[in-house]
mmCIF file of the N, C-alpha and C atoms, coordinates in Angstrom:
data_MODEL
# 
_entry.id   MODEL 
# 
loop_
_atom_site.group_PDB 
_atom_site.id 
_atom_site.type_symbol 
_atom_site.label_atom_id 
_atom_site.label_alt_id 
_atom_site.label_comp_id 
_atom_site.label_asym_id 
_atom_site.label_entity_id 
_atom_site.label_seq_id 
_atom_site.pdbx_PDB_ins_code 
_atom_site.Cartn_x 
_atom_site.Cartn_y 
_atom_site.Cartn_z 
_atom_site.occupancy 
_atom_site.B_iso_or_equiv 
_atom_site.pdbx_formal_charge 
_atom_site.auth_seq_id 
_atom_site.auth_comp_id 
_atom_site.auth_asym_id 
_atom_site.auth_atom_id 
_atom_site.pdbx_PDB_model_num 
ATOM 1   N N  . MET A 1 1  ? 16.179 12.641 -13.909 1.00 0.00 ? 1  MET A N  1 
ATOM 2   C CA . MET A 1 1  ? 17.300 11.738 -13.716 1.00 0.00 ? 1  MET A CA 1 
ATOM 3   C C  . MET A 1 1  ? 16.955 10.779 -12.574 1.00 0.00 ? 1  MET A C  1 
ATOM 4   N N  . GLU A 1 2  ? 17.150 9.520  -12.798 1.00 0.00 ? 2  GLU A N  1 
ATOM 5   C CA . GLU A 1 2  ? 16.880 8.518  -11.777 1.00 0.00 ? 2  GLU A CA 1 
ATOM 6   C C  . GLU A 1 2  ? 18.157 8.216  -11.005 1.00 0.00 ? 2  GLU A C  1 
ATOM 7   N N  . ILE A 1 3  ? 18.048 8.243  -9.690  1.00 0.00 ? 3  ILE A N  1 
ATOM 8   C CA . ILE A 1 3  ? 19.168 7.892  -8.824  1.00 0.00 ? 3  ILE A CA 1 
ATOM 9   C C  . ILE A 1 3  ? 18.727 6.710  -7.982  1.00 0.00 ? 3  ILE A C  1 
ATOM 10  N N  . HIS A 1 4  ? 19.522 5.654  -7.977  1.00 0.00 ? 4  HIS A N  1 
ATOM 11  C CA . HIS A 1 4  ? 19.209 4.466  -7.200  1.00 0.00 ? 4  HIS A CA 1 
ATOM 12  C C  . HIS A 1 4  ? 20.167 4.368  -6.019  1.00 0.00 ? 4  HIS A C  1 
ATOM 13  N N  . CYS A 1 5  ? 19.644 3.943  -4.886  1.00 0.00 ? 5  CYS A N  1 
ATOM 14  C CA . CYS A 1 5  ? 20.441 3.754  -3.683  1.00 0.00 ? 5  CYS A CA 1 
ATOM 15  C C  . CYS A 1 5  ? 21.418 2.604  -3.914  1.00 0.00 ? 5  CYS A C  1 
ATOM 16  N N  . ASP A 1 6  ? 22.689 2.834  -3.612  1.00 0.00 ? 6  ASP A N  1 
ATOM 17  C CA . ASP A 1 6  ? 23.693 1.784  -3.773  1.00 0.00 ? 6  ASP A CA 1 
ATOM 18  C C  . ASP A 1 6  ? 23.575 0.709  -2.694  1.00 0.00 ? 6  ASP A C  1 
ATOM 19  N N  . GLY A 1 7  ? 22.841 1.010  -1.621  1.00 0.00 ? 7  GLY A N  1 
ATOM 20  C CA . GLY A 1 7  ? 22.660 0.027  -0.556  1.00 0.00 ? 7  GLY A CA 1 
ATOM 21  C C  . GLY A 1 7  ? 21.502 -0.915 -0.809  1.00 0.00 ? 7  GLY A C  1 
ATOM 22  N N  . CYS A 1 8  ? 20.318 -0.361 -1.099  1.00 0.00 ? 8  CYS A N  1 
ATOM 23  C CA . CYS A 1 8  ? 19.114 -1.191 -1.275  1.00 0.00 ? 8  CYS A CA 1 
ATOM 24  C C  . CYS A 1 8  ? 18.661 -1.264 -2.723  1.00 0.00 ? 8  CYS A C  1 
ATOM 25  N N  . THR A 1 9  ? 19.258 -0.523 -3.613  1.00 0.00 ? 9  THR A N  1 
ATOM 26  C CA . THR A 1 9  ? 18.988 -0.462 -5.058  1.00 0.00 ? 9  THR A CA 1 
ATOM 27  C C  . THR A 1 9  ? 17.618 0.116  -5.419  1.00 0.00 ? 9  THR A C  1 
ATOM 28  N N  . LYS A 1 10 ? 16.881 0.668  -4.434  1.00 0.00 ? 10 LYS A N  1 
ATOM 29  C CA . LYS A 1 10 ? 15.596 1.308  -4.739  1.00 0.00 ? 10 LYS A CA 1 
ATOM 30  C C  . LYS A 1 10 ? 15.834 2.679  -5.350  1.00 0.00 ? 10 LYS A C  1 
ATOM 31  N N  . GLU A 1 11 ? 14.886 3.125  -6.176  1.00 0.00 ? 11 GLU A N  1 
ATOM 32  C CA . GLU A 1 11 ? 14.976 4.449  -6.785  1.00 0.00 ? 11 GLU A CA 1 
ATOM 33  C C  . GLU A 1 11 ? 14.729 5.517  -5.725  1.00 0.00 ? 11 GLU A C  1 
ATOM 34  N N  . MET A 1 12 ? 15.573 6.545  -5.720  1.00 0.00 ? 12 MET A N  1 
ATOM 35  C CA . MET A 1 12 ? 15.418 7.652  -4.778  1.00 0.00 ? 12 MET A CA 1 
ATOM 36  C C  . MET A 1 12 ? 14.339 8.594  -5.297  1.00 0.00 ? 12 MET A C  1 
ATOM 37  N N  . ARG A 1 13 ? 13.499 9.084  -4.426  1.00 0.00 ? 13 ARG A N  1 
ATOM 38  C CA . ARG A 1 13 ? 12.433 10.022 -4.777  1.00 0.00 ? 13 ARG A CA 1 
ATOM 39  C C  . ARG A 1 13 ? 12.952 11.451 -4.688  1.00 0.00 ? 13 ARG A C  1 
ATOM 40  N N  . ASP A 1 14 ? 12.264 12.383 -5.360  1.00 0.00 ? 14 ASP A N  1 
ATOM 41  C CA . ASP A 1 14 ? 12.679 13.787 -5.375  1.00 0.00 ? 14 ASP A CA 1 
ATOM 42  C C  . ASP A 1 14 ? 12.761 14.391 -3.980  1.00 0.00 ? 14 ASP A C  1 
ATOM 43  N N  . TRP A 1 15 ? 11.887 13.980 -3.084  1.00 0.00 ? 15 TRP A N  1 
ATOM 44  C CA . TRP A 1 15 ? 11.816 14.593 -1.762  1.00 0.00 ? 15 TRP A CA 1 
ATOM 45  C C  . TRP A 1 15 ? 12.793 13.982 -0.761  1.00 0.00 ? 15 TRP A C  1 
ATOM 46  N N  . GLU A 1 16 ? 13.439 12.861 -1.124  1.00 0.00 ? 16 GLU A N  1 
ATOM 47  C CA . GLU A 1 16 ? 14.361 12.199 -0.206  1.00 0.00 ? 16 GLU A CA 1 
ATOM 48  C C  . GLU A 1 16 ? 15.730 12.877 -0.228  1.00 0.00 ? 16 GLU A C  1 
ATOM 49  N N  . THR A 1 17 ? 16.367 12.924 0.929   1.00 0.00 ? 17 THR A N  1 
ATOM 50  C CA . THR A 1 17 ? 17.733 13.429 1.019   1.00 0.00 ? 17 THR A CA 1 
ATOM 51  C C  . THR A 1 17 ? 18.674 12.352 0.498   1.00 0.00 ? 17 THR A C  1 
ATOM 52  N N  . ILE A 1 18 ? 19.504 12.725 -0.455  1.00 0.00 ? 18 ILE A N  1 
ATOM 53  C CA . ILE A 1 18 ? 20.464 11.788 -1.031  1.00 0.00 ? 18 ILE A CA 1 
ATOM 54  C C  . ILE A 1 18 ? 21.782 11.950 -0.282  1.00 0.00 ? 18 ILE A C  1 
ATOM 55  N N  . HIS A 1 19 ? 22.193 10.890 0.386   1.00 0.00 ? 19 HIS A N  1 
ATOM 56  C CA . HIS A 1 19 ? 23.458 10.909 1.113   1.00 0.00 ? 19 HIS A CA 1 
ATOM 57  C C  . HIS A 1 19 ? 24.540 10.340 0.215   1.00 0.00 ? 19 HIS A C  1 
ATOM 58  N N  . MET A 1 20 ? 25.736 10.887 0.355   1.00 0.00 ? 20 MET A N  1 
ATOM 59  C CA . MET A 1 20 ? 26.877 10.434 -0.436  1.00 0.00 ? 20 MET A CA 1 
ATOM 60  C C  . MET A 1 20 ? 28.019 10.116 0.518   1.00 0.00 ? 20 MET A C  1 
ATOM 61  N N  . VAL A 1 21 ? 28.689 9.021  0.296   1.00 0.00 ? 21 VAL A N  1 
ATOM 62  C CA . VAL A 1 21 ? 29.807 8.635  1.147   1.00 0.00 ? 21 VAL A CA 1 
ATOM 63  C C  . VAL A 1 21 ? 30.936 8.107  0.256   1.00 0.00 ? 21 VAL A C  1 
ATOM 64  N N  . LYS A 1 22 ? 32.155 8.463  0.627   1.00 0.00 ? 22 LYS A N  1 
ATOM 65  C CA . LYS A 1 22 ? 33.314 8.011  -0.152  1.00 0.00 ? 22 LYS A CA 1 
ATOM 66  C C  . LYS A 1 22 ? 34.080 6.981  0.666   1.00 0.00 ? 22 LYS A C  1 
ATOM 67  N N  . PHE A 1 23 ? 34.063 5.749  0.187   1.00 0.00 ? 23 PHE A N  1 
ATOM 68  C CA . PHE A 1 23 ? 34.891 4.696  0.763   1.00 0.00 ? 23 PHE A CA 1 
ATOM 69  C C  . PHE A 1 23 ? 36.135 4.630  -0.120  1.00 0.00 ? 23 PHE A C  1 
ATOM 70  N N  . ASP A 1 24 ? 36.149 3.732  -1.088  1.00 0.00 ? 24 ASP A N  1 
ATOM 71  C CA . ASP A 1 24 ? 37.194 3.717  -2.107  1.00 0.00 ? 24 ASP A CA 1 
ATOM 72  C C  . ASP A 1 24 ? 36.707 4.478  -3.332  1.00 0.00 ? 24 ASP A C  1 
ATOM 73  N N  . LYS A 1 25 ? 35.381 4.603  -3.464  1.00 0.00 ? 25 LYS A N  1 
ATOM 74  C CA . LYS A 1 25 ? 34.735 5.416  -4.492  1.00 0.00 ? 25 LYS A CA 1 
ATOM 75  C C  . LYS A 1 25 ? 33.473 6.000  -3.867  1.00 0.00 ? 25 LYS A C  1 
ATOM 76  N N  . TRP A 1 26 ? 32.778 6.878  -4.580  1.00 0.00 ? 26 TRP A N  1 
ATOM 77  C CA . TRP A 1 26 ? 31.561 7.496  -4.049  1.00 0.00 ? 26 TRP A CA 1 
ATOM 78  C C  . TRP A 1 26 ? 30.373 6.554  -4.194  1.00 0.00 ? 26 TRP A C  1 
ATOM 79  N N  . TYR A 1 27 ? 29.580 6.456  -3.129  1.00 0.00 ? 27 TYR A N  1 
ATOM 80  C CA . TYR A 1 27 ? 28.325 5.718  -3.120  1.00 0.00 ? 27 TYR A CA 1 
ATOM 81  C C  . TYR A 1 27 ? 27.226 6.700  -2.740  1.00 0.00 ? 27 TYR A C  1 
ATOM 82  N N  . VAL A 1 28 ? 26.015 6.507  -3.267  1.00 0.00 ? 28 VAL A N  1 
ATOM 83  C CA . VAL A 1 28 ? 24.886 7.385  -2.955  1.00 0.00 ? 28 VAL A CA 1 
ATOM 84  C C  . VAL A 1 28 ? 23.702 6.548  -2.494  1.00 0.00 ? 28 VAL A C  1 
ATOM 85  N N  . GLY A 1 29 ? 22.830 7.184  -1.699  1.00 0.00 ? 29 GLY A N  1 
ATOM 86  C CA . GLY A 1 29 ? 21.621 6.484  -1.287  1.00 0.00 ? 29 GLY A CA 1 
ATOM 87  C C  . GLY A 1 29 ? 21.086 6.956  0.046   1.00 0.00 ? 29 GLY A C  1 
ATOM 88  N N  . HIS A 1 30 ? 20.281 6.089  0.663   1.00 0.00 ? 30 HIS A N  1 
ATOM 89  C CA . HIS A 1 30 ? 19.696 6.368  1.968   1.00 0.00 ? 30 HIS A CA 1 
ATOM 90  C C  . HIS A 1 30 ? 20.787 6.252  3.035   1.00 0.00 ? 30 HIS A C  1 
ATOM 91  N N  . PHE A 1 31 ? 20.708 7.081  4.066   1.00 0.00 ? 31 PHE A N  1 
ATOM 92  C CA . PHE A 1 31 ? 21.729 7.106  5.113   1.00 0.00 ? 31 PHE A CA 1 
ATOM 93  C C  . PHE A 1 31 ? 21.920 5.723  5.744   1.00 0.00 ? 31 PHE A C  1 
ATOM 94  N N  . ASN A 1 32 ? 20.828 5.095  6.174   1.00 0.00 ? 32 ASN A N  1 
ATOM 95  C CA . ASN A 1 32 ? 20.937 3.791  6.838   1.00 0.00 ? 32 ASN A CA 1 
ATOM 96  C C  . ASN A 1 32 ? 21.463 2.711  5.900   1.00 0.00 ? 32 ASN A C  1 
ATOM 97  N N  . CYS A 1 33 ? 21.082 2.768  4.647   1.00 0.00 ? 33 CYS A N  1 
ATOM 98  C CA . CYS A 1 33 ? 21.578 1.789  3.666   1.00 0.00 ? 33 CYS A CA 1 
ATOM 99  C C  . CYS A 1 33 ? 23.089 1.921  3.496   1.00 0.00 ? 33 CYS A C  1 
ATOM 100 N N  . LEU A 1 34 ? 23.581 3.158  3.494   1.00 0.00 ? 34 LEU A N  1 
ATOM 101 C CA . LEU A 1 34 ? 25.022 3.373  3.337   1.00 0.00 ? 34 LEU A CA 1 
ATOM 102 C C  . LEU A 1 34 ? 25.783 2.926  4.582   1.00 0.00 ? 34 LEU A C  1 
ATOM 103 N N  . LEU A 1 35 ? 25.175 3.090  5.763   1.00 0.00 ? 35 LEU A N  1 
ATOM 104 C CA . LEU A 1 35 ? 25.807 2.568  6.982   1.00 0.00 ? 35 LEU A CA 1 
ATOM 105 C C  . LEU A 1 35 ? 25.912 1.047  6.919   1.00 0.00 ? 35 LEU A C  1 
ATOM 106 N N  . ASN A 1 36 ? 24.844 0.402  6.455   1.00 0.00 ? 36 ASN A N  1 
ATOM 107 C CA . ASN A 1 36 ? 24.868 -1.059 6.310   1.00 0.00 ? 36 ASN A CA 1 
ATOM 108 C C  . ASN A 1 36 ? 25.891 -1.492 5.268   1.00 0.00 ? 36 ASN A C  1 
ATOM 109 N N  . LEU A 1 37 ? 26.018 -0.724 4.192   1.00 0.00 ? 37 LEU A N  1 
ATOM 110 C CA . LEU A 1 37 ? 27.001 -1.025 3.157   1.00 0.00 ? 37 LEU A CA 1 
ATOM 111 C C  . LEU A 1 37 ? 28.415 -0.926 3.725   1.00 0.00 ? 37 LEU A C  1 
ATOM 112 N N  . LYS A 1 38 ? 28.643 0.066  4.573   1.00 0.00 ? 38 LYS A N  1 
ATOM 113 C CA . LYS A 1 38 ? 29.956 0.217  5.212   1.00 0.00 ? 38 LYS A CA 1 
ATOM 114 C C  . LYS A 1 38 ? 30.283 -1.020 6.045   1.00 0.00 ? 38 LYS A C  1 
ATOM 115 N N  . LYS A 1 39 ? 29.288 -1.534 6.761   1.00 0.00 ? 39 LYS A N  1 
ATOM 116 C CA . LYS A 1 39 ? 29.498 -2.743 7.563   1.00 0.00 ? 39 LYS A CA 1 
ATOM 117 C C  . LYS A 1 39 ? 29.788 -3.944 6.668   1.00 0.00 ? 39 LYS A C  1 
ATOM 118 N N  . LYS A 1 40 ? 29.040 -4.069 5.549   1.00 0.00 ? 40 LYS A N  1 
ATOM 119 C CA . LYS A 1 40 ? 29.247 -5.187 4.626   1.00 0.00 ? 40 LYS A CA 1 
ATOM 120 C C  . LYS A 1 40 ? 30.646 -5.161 4.020   1.00 0.00 ? 40 LYS A C  1 
ATOM 121 N N  . LEU A 1 41 ? 31.137 -3.948 3.725   1.00 0.00 ? 41 LEU A N  1 
ATOM 122 C CA . LEU A 1 41 ? 32.471 -3.811 3.130   1.00 0.00 ? 41 LEU A CA 1 
ATOM 123 C C  . LEU A 1 41 ? 33.573 -3.900 4.181   1.00 0.00 ? 41 LEU A C  1 
ATOM 124 N N  . ASN A 1 42 ? 33.176 -3.970 5.464   1.00 0.00 ? 42 ASN A N  1 
ATOM 125 C CA . ASN A 1 42 ? 34.106 -4.113 6.586   1.00 0.00 ? 42 ASN A CA 1 
ATOM 126 C C  . ASN A 1 42 ? 35.158 -3.001 6.595   1.00 0.00 ? 42 ASN A C  1 
ATOM 127 N N  . LEU A 1 43 ? 34.692 -1.759 6.534   1.00 0.00 ? 43 LEU A N  1 
ATOM 128 C CA . LEU A 1 43 ? 35.589 -0.610 6.493   1.00 0.00 ? 43 LEU A CA 1 
ATOM 129 C C  . LEU A 1 43 ? 35.705 0.033  7.870   1.00 0.00 ? 43 LEU A C  1 
ATOM 130 N N  . ASN A 1 44 ? 36.932 0.237  8.316   1.00 0.00 ? 44 ASN A N  1 
ATOM 131 C CA . ASN A 1 44 ? 37.174 0.872  9.606   1.00 0.00 ? 44 ASN A CA 1 
ATOM 132 C C  . ASN A 1 44 ? 37.892 2.204  9.468   1.00 0.00 ? 44 ASN A C  1 
ATOM 133 N N  . ARG A 1 45 ? 38.344 2.517  8.271   1.00 0.00 ? 45 ARG A N  1 
ATOM 134 C CA . ARG A 1 45 ? 39.086 3.766  8.071   1.00 0.00 ? 45 ARG A CA 1 
ATOM 135 C C  . ARG A 1 45 ? 38.117 4.950  7.992   1.00 0.00 ? 45 ARG A C  1 
ATOM 136 N N  . PRO A 1 46 ? 38.636 6.172  8.176   1.00 0.00 ? 46 PRO A N  1 
ATOM 137 C CA . PRO A 1 46 ? 37.778 7.365  8.066   1.00 0.00 ? 46 PRO A CA 1 
ATOM 138 C C  . PRO A 1 46 ? 37.174 7.474  6.671   1.00 0.00 ? 46 PRO A C  1 
ATOM 139 N N  . ILE A 1 47 ? 35.960 7.980  6.629   1.00 0.00 ? 47 ILE A N  1 
ATOM 140 C CA . ILE A 1 47 ? 35.258 8.143  5.362   1.00 0.00 ? 47 ILE A CA 1 
ATOM 141 C C  . ILE A 1 47 ? 34.753 9.568  5.255   1.00 0.00 ? 47 ILE A C  1 
ATOM 142 N N  . LYS A 1 48 ? 34.397 9.978  4.063   1.00 0.00 ? 48 LYS A N  1 
ATOM 143 C CA . LYS A 1 48 ? 33.888 11.328 3.823   1.00 0.00 ? 48 LYS A CA 1 
ATOM 144 C C  . LYS A 1 48 ? 32.402 11.251 3.504   1.00 0.00 ? 48 LYS A C  1 
ATOM 145 N N  . TRP A 1 49 ? 31.582 12.058 4.219   1.00 0.00 ? 49 TRP A N  1 
ATOM 146 C CA . TRP A 1 49 ? 30.134 12.103 4.008   1.00 0.00 ? 49 TRP A CA 1 
ATOM 147 C C  . TRP A 1 49 ? 29.731 13.431 3.398   1.00 0.00 ? 49 TRP A C  1 
ATOM 148 N N  . ASP A 1 50 ? 28.678 13.421 2.618   1.00 0.00 ? 50 ASP A N  1 
ATOM 149 C CA . ASP A 1 50 ? 28.054 14.634 2.086   1.00 0.00 ? 50 ASP A CA 1 
ATOM 150 C C  . ASP A 1 50 ? 26.595 14.302 1.840   1.00 0.00 ? 50 ASP A C  1 
ATOM 151 N N  . LYS A 1 51 ? 25.767 15.320 1.609   1.00 0.00 ? 51 LYS A N  1 
ATOM 152 C CA . LYS A 1 51 ? 24.357 15.048 1.322   1.00 0.00 ? 51 LYS A CA 1 
ATOM 153 C C  . LYS A 1 51 ? 23.776 16.137 0.445   1.00 0.00 ? 51 LYS A C  1 
ATOM 154 N N  . LEU A 1 52 ? 22.712 15.796 -0.233  1.00 0.00 ? 52 LEU A N  1 
ATOM 155 C CA . LEU A 1 52 ? 21.969 16.710 -1.090  1.00 0.00 ? 52 LEU A CA 1 
ATOM 156 C C  . LEU A 1 52 ? 20.520 16.637 -0.635  1.00 0.00 ? 52 LEU A C  1 
ATOM 157 N N  . GLU A 1 53 ? 20.010 17.753 -0.108  1.00 0.00 ? 53 GLU A N  1 
ATOM 158 C CA . GLU A 1 53 ? 18.652 17.775 0.434   1.00 0.00 ? 53 GLU A CA 1 
ATOM 159 C C  . GLU A 1 53 ? 17.625 17.540 -0.660  1.00 0.00 ? 53 GLU A C  1 
ATOM 160 N N  . GLY A 1 54 ? 16.546 16.865 -0.317  1.00 0.00 ? 54 GLY A N  1 
ATOM 161 C CA . GLY A 1 54 ? 15.438 16.645 -1.238  1.00 0.00 ? 54 GLY A CA 1 
ATOM 162 C C  . GLY A 1 54 ? 14.614 17.911 -1.387  1.00 0.00 ? 54 GLY A C  1 
ATOM 163 N N  . LYS A 1 55 ? 13.666 17.887 -2.327  1.00 0.00 ? 55 LYS A N  1 
ATOM 164 C CA . LYS A 1 55 ? 12.815 19.052 -2.579  1.00 0.00 ? 55 LYS A CA 1 
ATOM 165 C C  . LYS A 1 55 ? 11.876 19.294 -1.405  1.00 0.00 ? 55 LYS A C  1 
ATOM 166 N N  . LYS A 1 56 ? 11.646 20.551 -1.109  1.00 0.00 ? 56 LYS A N  1 
ATOM 167 C CA . LYS A 1 56 ? 10.659 20.935 -0.106  1.00 0.00 ? 56 LYS A CA 1 
ATOM 168 C C  . LYS A 1 56 ? 9.314  21.061 -0.796  1.00 0.00 ? 56 LYS A C  1 
ATOM 169 N N  . ASP A 1 57 ? 8.244  21.203 -0.025  1.00 0.00 ? 57 ASP A N  1 
ATOM 170 C CA . ASP A 1 57 ? 6.889  21.279 -0.578  1.00 0.00 ? 57 ASP A CA 1 
ATOM 171 C C  . ASP A 1 57 ? 6.703  22.432 -1.547  1.00 0.00 ? 57 ASP A C  1 
ATOM 172 N N  . ASN A 1 58 ? 7.382  23.555 -1.320  1.00 0.00 ? 58 ASN A N  1 
ATOM 173 C CA . ASN A 1 58 ? 7.139  24.734 -2.154  1.00 0.00 ? 58 ASN A CA 1 
ATOM 174 C C  . ASN A 1 58 ? 8.185  24.928 -3.249  1.00 0.00 ? 58 ASN A C  1 
ATOM 175 N N  . GLN A 1 59 ? 9.057  23.960 -3.478  1.00 0.00 ? 59 GLN A N  1 
ATOM 176 C CA . GLN A 1 59 ? 10.068 24.088 -4.521  1.00 0.00 ? 59 GLN A CA 1 
ATOM 177 C C  . GLN A 1 59 ? 9.543  23.558 -5.847  1.00 0.00 ? 59 GLN A C  1 
ATOM 178 N N  . LYS A 1 60 ? 10.020 24.142 -6.924  1.00 0.00 ? 60 LYS A N  1 
ATOM 179 C CA . LYS A 1 60 ? 9.637  23.702 -8.262  1.00 0.00 ? 60 LYS A CA 1 
ATOM 180 C C  . LYS A 1 60 ? 10.764 22.885 -8.870  1.00 0.00 ? 60 LYS A C  1 
ATOM 181 N N  . ASP A 1 61 ? 10.397 21.926 -9.721  1.00 0.00 ? 61 ASP A N  1 
ATOM 182 C CA . ASP A 1 61 ? 11.422 21.144 -10.393 1.00 0.00 ? 61 ASP A CA 1 
ATOM 183 C C  . ASP A 1 61 ? 11.914 21.883 -11.632 1.00 0.00 ? 61 ASP A C  1 
ATOM 184 N N  . SER A 1 62 ? 12.778 21.246 -12.420 1.00 0.00 ? 62 SER A N  1 
ATOM 185 C CA . SER A 1 62 ? 13.378 21.909 -13.582 1.00 0.00 ? 62 SER A CA 1 
ATOM 186 C C  . SER A 1 62 ? 12.351 22.274 -14.653 1.00 0.00 ? 62 SER A C  1 
ATOM 187 N N  . ASP A 1 63 ? 11.190 21.627 -14.665 1.00 0.00 ? 63 ASP A N  1 
ATOM 188 C CA . ASP A 1 63 ? 10.136 21.950 -15.630 1.00 0.00 ? 63 ASP A CA 1 
ATOM 189 C C  . ASP A 1 63 ? 9.222  23.067 -15.142 1.00 0.00 ? 63 ASP A C  1 
ATOM 190 N N  . GLY A 1 64 ? 9.483  23.595 -13.949 1.00 0.00 ? 64 GLY A N  1 
ATOM 191 C CA . GLY A 1 64 ? 8.650  24.654 -13.404 1.00 0.00 ? 64 GLY A CA 1 
ATOM 192 C C  . GLY A 1 64 ? 7.409  24.153 -12.705 1.00 0.00 ? 64 GLY A C  1 
ATOM 193 N N  . LYS A 1 65 ? 7.307  22.833 -12.525 1.00 0.00 ? 65 LYS A N  1 
ATOM 194 C CA . LYS A 1 65 ? 6.151  22.249 -11.845 1.00 0.00 ? 65 LYS A CA 1 
ATOM 195 C C  . LYS A 1 65 ? 6.449  22.123 -10.359 1.00 0.00 ? 65 LYS A C  1 
ATOM 196 N N  . MET A 1 66 ? 5.406  22.197 -9.568  1.00 0.00 ? 66 MET A N  1 
ATOM 197 C CA . MET A 1 66 ? 5.571  22.041 -8.132  1.00 0.00 ? 66 MET A CA 1 
ATOM 198 C C  . MET A 1 66 ? 5.940  20.598 -7.821  1.00 0.00 ? 66 MET A C  1 
ATOM 199 N N  . ALA A 1 67 ? 6.775  20.427 -6.807  1.00 0.00 ? 67 ALA A N  1 
ATOM 200 C CA . ALA A 1 67 ? 7.159  19.087 -6.387  1.00 0.00 ? 67 ALA A CA 1 
ATOM 201 C C  . ALA A 1 67 ? 5.941  18.374 -5.805  1.00 0.00 ? 67 ALA A C  1 
ATOM 202 N N  . PRO A 1 68 ? 5.818  17.057 -6.029  1.00 0.00 ? 68 PRO A N  1 
ATOM 203 C CA . PRO A 1 68 ? 4.650  16.319 -5.513  1.00 0.00 ? 68 PRO A CA 1 
ATOM 204 C C  . PRO A 1 68 ? 4.666  16.222 -4.006  1.00 0.00 ? 68 PRO A C  1 
# 
């Protein structure tokens, strides 16, 4: 599954931590990109953050292959 950063639109890699933030809807991507997006949207109200850790060196993907 391909996940693209909502801030910079680059494809997220398996090893990258995917950050999620809820403004008026959920956005996903790199932490710094989401901070910049918050500034662009001019939001001052409280927001909700969450994250999904990327794969570690010794973890296997869904096909049973080692992560690159």
